[in-house]
C-alpha positions in Angstrom: 0.0 0.0 0.0 1.4 3.4 -1.0 0.7 6.5 0.9 0.8 10.1 -0.3 3.1 12.1 1.9 3.6 15.7 0.8 6.8 16.0 2.8 8.4 13.0 1.0 7.2 14.3 -2.4 8.8 17.7 -1.8 12.0 16.0 -0.6 12.2 13.9 -3.8 11.6 17.0 -5.9 14.2 19.0 -4.0 16.8 16.2 -4.3 16.1 15.9 -8.1 16.5 19.6 -8.5 19.7 19.6 -6.5 21.2 16.8 -8.6 20.4 18.8 -11.8 22.0 21.8 -10.3 25.1 19.9 -9.3 25.4 18.4 -12.8 25.0 21.8 -14.4 27.7 23.2 -12.0 30.0 20.3 -12.9 29.6 21.0 -16.6 30.2 24.7 -16.0 33.4 24.0 -14.1 34.6 21.6 -16.8 34.0 24.3 -19.5 35.9 26.9 -17.4 38.8 24.5 -16.8 39.0 23.7 -20.5 38.9 27.4 -21.5 41.7 28.1 -19.0 43.8 25.2 -20.3 43.3 26.4 -23.9 44.4 29.9 -22.9 47.5 28.5 -21.2 48.4 26.4 -24.2 48.0 29.4 -26.6 50.3 31.4 -24.3 53.0 28.7 -24.3 53.0 28.5 -28.1 52.9 24.7 -28.1 52.6 22.7 -31.3 50.4 19.7 -32.0 51.8 16.2 -31.8 51.4 15.4 -35.6 53.3 18.6 -36.5 56.0 17.6 -34.1 56.2 14.1 -35.5 56.4 15.5 -39.1 59.2 17.8 -38.1 61.0 15.0 -36.3 60.9 12.8 -39.4 62.2 15.7 -41.6 65.1 16.3 -39.2 66.0 12.6 -39.3 66.0 12.6 -43.1 68.2 15.7 -43.2 70.6 14.1 -40.7 70.9 11.0 -42.9 71.5 13.3 -45.9 74.3 15.2 -44.1 75.9 11.9 -43.1 75.9 10.7 -46.7 77.4 14.0 -47.8 80.1 13.8 -45.1 81.0 10.3 -46.2 81.2 11.3 -49.9 83.2 14.5 -49.2 86.7 12.8 -48.7 86.3 10.9 -52.0 85.2 14.0 -53.9 88.2 15.9 -52.4 90.6 13.2 -53.5 89.1 13.1 -57.0 89.4 16.9 -57.2 93.0 16.9 -56.1 93.8 14.2 -58.7 92.2 16.2 -61.5 94.4 19.3 -60.8 97.6 19.5 -62.9 100.8 19.0 -60.8 103.1 21.9 -60.2 100.7 24.7 -60.8 99.4 26.8 -58.0 96.2 28.8 -58.0 96.0 31.8 -60.2 96.5 35.1 -58.4 95.4 37.5 -61.2 98.9 38.9 -61.8 99.3 40.4 -58.3 102.6 39.4 -56.7 
C-alpha cells in the first residue's frame, strides 16, 4: 500500500533539482577549466603532436643526408686533387 506524503514528495523534488543543479555546475566547471587550459596552451605557443612528428621525421631525413654527404666528401676531395695538374698553383690574377 502506497501513501501520499507531501513531505516525501517535496524532498524527492528537492533532491532531483539539487542533482540537476550539481550536474550543471560540474559542466560549467569543466568548461571553465577547458577554457583556462586552452588559454595557457596558446600562451605557451605549443605545437600539435602530428606537427612535431612530421618535423622530427624531416630532421631525421636531413641528418641522414648530411651523413651521406660527409661520407662522400673525402672521396670527392681526392678526385678533385687528382684532377688538378701537378706543379701549378692557384691563379693570383697577376698580383705578386
